[in-house]
N, C-alpha and C positions, 0 to 999 in steps of 0.2 A: 504494499500500500504506499510506502514512502515514495516509491517510484511514481505512483499516480499523482502525488502532490507536486512533484517536479514538473510533470507534464502539464498539470492544470495550471501551475504558476506561469509556465512558458506561454500557454494559451492566453492567460489573462494579460501577460505582458505584450503579446502581439496585438490583442484587442485594444489595449491602451495606446499602443503605437499607431494603429490604424486610426483610432479616434483623433489623435493629435494631428496626423497627416490630413485627415478630412477637414478639421478645423482650419488648418493652414491654407489648404486649397480654397475653402470657402472665403477666407479673408482675402486672398489673392484675387478671387473673382469679384469680390465686392469692391476692391480697389480699382480693378480694371474697369468695372462698370461705371464708377465715379469718373474716371478719366475719359471714358467714351461719351459721357453725358455732357462734358465740358465743350465749349465752343472751340472750333479749330484755331490754332494760333495764326496770327497774321505775320507772314514772314517778309512782307514788302518793307525794305529798309528805308525807302524814301517817304513813307507815310508819317505825318506829324500828328501825334496823338496828344500833345500837350503844347502849351505856350512856352516860348523860350524865356529864359531869365532876363529881366530887364537890365540894361547896361548901367553900371555905376557912373555917376557924374565924374568926368575927368579921367576916366580909365579908357585907354585906347589900346586894346590888345594887339591889333594888327601892327601898329608902329612898334611896340615893344618887341614883337616876334621878328620883325623884318629889319630891326636896327643892326647895322654892321658891327662886328665884334669890337672895333676900335672906338665906337661911340657909346658902348655900354658903360653906364655909370655904376660903379661899385660903391656900396655904402661904407663909410669909414667909422 
């Protein structure tokens, strides 16, 4: 009879493993369904979905970027 207990124990372990796998697969399916319900992403890079930041007064980024190296002012 002790041999039967080992067999029964292994069967219970397998049943528990199958139950964990089933729960994991159900969770994956639920996550997949959530993703499929979402709207498709917009991959057009030129689309403007927000307003640009307003420029600060007196800040001219183009001049700063295009200034030749000998004209760059370093703080002292």
